[in-house]
C-alpha positions in Angstrom: -36.8 -52.3 11.6 -34.8 -55.1 13.3 -33.6 -56.1 10.6 -32.4 -53.4 8.8 -30.5 -52.4 12.3 -27.4 -55.2 12.1 -26.7 -54.2 8.7 -27.0 -50.7 8.7 -24.3 -50.7 11.8 -22.1 -53.2 10.0 -21.8 -50.1 7.1 -21.5 -47.6 9.8 -18.5 -49.7 11.4 -17.2 -50.7 8.3 -17.0 -46.8 6.7 -15.9 -45.8 10.3 -12.9 -48.0 10.0 -12.2 -47.5 6.2 -12.6 -43.6 6.3 -11.5 -42.7 9.8 -8.4 -45.1 10.5 -7.3 -46.9 6.9 -7.6 -43.6 4.7 -5.6 -41.3 7.1 -2.9 -43.8 7.3 -2.6 -44.6 3.6 -2.8 -40.5 2.9 -0.4 -40.3 5.9 2.0 -42.8 4.4 2.0 -41.7 0.8 2.6 -38.1 2.4 5.6 -39.3 4.4 7.1 -41.7 1.7 6.9 -39.5 -1.2 6.2 -35.7 0.0 8.1 -36.2 3.4 9.5 -32.8 3.4 6.9 -31.1 2.5 4.3 -33.0 4.7 6.3 -32.2 7.5 6.0 -28.0 7.0 8.8 -27.5 4.3 11.2 -27.0 7.6 14.4 -25.0 7.0 17.7 -25.8 9.5 20.4 -24.5 9.7 23.3 -26.1 12.3 20.8 -28.8 13.1 18.1 -25.8 14.0 14.5 -25.0 12.7 15.3 -21.1 11.6 11.6 -21.1 9.7 9.2 -22.1 6.8 10.2 -22.2 3.0 6.3 -22.0 2.6 5.9 -19.1 5.5 7.2 -15.5 5.6 8.6 -14.3 8.9 9.5 -10.6 9.9 12.6 -9.4 9.2 13.0 -5.9 9.9 16.7 -5.0 10.3 18.3 -3.2 7.3 20.9 -6.0 6.4 18.1 -8.9 5.5 15.6 -8.3 2.6 11.8 -7.9 4.0 9.1 -10.0 3.0 5.6 -8.5 1.9 3.5 -6.7 4.7 1.3 -9.2 6.9 -2.1 -9.1 8.1 -1.6 -12.7 9.9 -2.4 -11.9 13.6 -2.0 -8.8 15.7 1.2 -7.8 14.4 1.4 -9.6 11.4 3.6 -12.9 10.5 1.2 -14.7 12.8 1.2 -18.6 11.4 -1.7 -19.6 13.8 -3.6 -16.5 11.9 -3.6 -16.5 8.9 -5.4 -14.6 6.9 -6.1 -11.1 4.5 -7.0 -7.8 5.8 -10.5 -8.5 3.9 -10.4 -4.9 3.1 -11.6 -3.9 -0.7 -9.8 -1.8 -2.9 -11.8 1.3 -2.1 -11.5 1.3 1.3 -9.7 4.2 2.8 -8.3 2.3 5.8 -6.4 0.0 3.1 -6.0 3.4 0.8 -4.1 5.2 3.6 -2.3 1.8 5.2 -0.9 1.1 1.3 0.0 4.9 1.0 2.1 4.9 4.6 3.6 1.9 2.9 4.7 3.1 -0.1 6.1 6.2 1.9 8.2 3.9 4.5 9.4 1.7 1.5 10.5 4.7 -0.2 12.4 6.4 2.9 13.7 2.9 4.0 14.9 2.1 0.2 16.2 5.9 -0.6 13.9 6.0 -3.9 13.4 9.0 -5.6 9.5 9.8 -5.7 9.5 8.7 -9.5 10.2 5.3 -8.6 7.8 2.7 -9.3 6.7 0.7 -5.9 6.6 -2.8 -6.2 2.5 -4.1 -5.4 3.8 -7.0 -3.0 5.7 -3.8 -1.1 3.0 -2.5 0.2 0.3 -4.7 0.2 -0.8 -8.2 1.8 -1.2 -11.1 0.6 -4.3 -13.7 0.8 -2.5 -15.7 3.3 -0.8 -12.9 5.1 2.2 -15.2 5.0 3.6 -15.5 1.3 7.5 -15.8 1.7 8.1 -15.1 -1.5 8.7 -11.2 -3.0 8.6 -10.0 -6.8 12.3 -9.6 -8.3 11.7 -6.0 -8.8 11.0 -5.8 -5.0 14.1 -7.6 -4.7 16.0 -5.6 -7.0 15.0 -2.6 -4.8 16.0 -3.5 -1.8 19.1 -4.5 -2.6 21.1 -1.3 -2.3 20.3 -1.0 1.2 21.1 -4.6 1.9 24.4 -3.9 0.6 25.5 -0.7 2.5 24.0 -2.3 5.8 26.5 -5.3 5.1 29.4 -3.3 3.5 29.4 -5.0 0.6 28.5 -4.2 -3.0 25.5 -3.7 -4.8 26.2 -6.2 -7.3 27.6 -9.0 -4.7 23.8 -8.4 -3.6 21.8 -8.9 -6.9 24.0 -12.2 -8.2 22.5 -13.6 -4.9 18.9 -12.5 -5.8 19.6 -13.5 -9.8 20.7 -17.2 -7.9 18.1 -17.2 -5.5 15.1 -16.5 -8.4 12.2 -18.7 -8.9 10.8 -19.1 -12.3 7.5 -19.3 -12.6 5.6 -22.4 -11.6 5.1 -24.9 -14.5 7.4 -22.3 -16.4 4.3 -20.4 -17.5 2.1 -19.6 -14.4 2.4 -16.1 -12.1 5.5 -14.4 -11.7 9.4 -15.4 -11.3 9.8 -14.7 -7.2 12.3 -14.5 -4.5 12.2 -16.4 -1.2 12.8 -14.1 1.6 14.1 -16.6 4.2 16.3 -18.2 1.5 17.7 -15.4 0.5 18.4 -14.1 3.9 20.2 -17.2 5.0 22.4 -17.0 1.8 23.5 -13.9 2.4 24.3 -15.0 6.1 26.0 -17.7 5.0 28.0 -15.7 1.9 29.2 -13.9 4.7 28.1 -10.4 3.6 28.4 -8.8 6.9 
């Protein structure tokens, strides 16, 4: 047993240094060197001040801004330290009522007729509760409200929606989306108020 202890300790120390020190430093170096913005949270700055992350939704409630998906992250939603879904199944009456209430609120807020279909992402939370993107259909339905609140034409707002629409990932995965923070910052920068 005494002959086996020194090699075991040596392997333990070598692996501790390799996997506990060298490997993390190599990954950190690669992340900072090749993916600096992503490794640091994809922070969005305006006038030298951090205003958010392009990867995390935040609450926008004023009529002059596009609104993100509902959030189940944290007690009041949009809490990045409590990222989670609601974990309610499709037959759960609590989820059914929440979606029904959100549909009614969305229709009222955006002055939609009862026959207009409400996009699913406008009334359901994402898996993380912090999805920063909305569907193009959701953005288009919100455009009239935003245009009226800012006193500009719907055409102007829809032009910004179009220029801030992201293509499908890799050209074929998922759907085209609009990053809410990016779009709202573009609206403010265009002085559409």
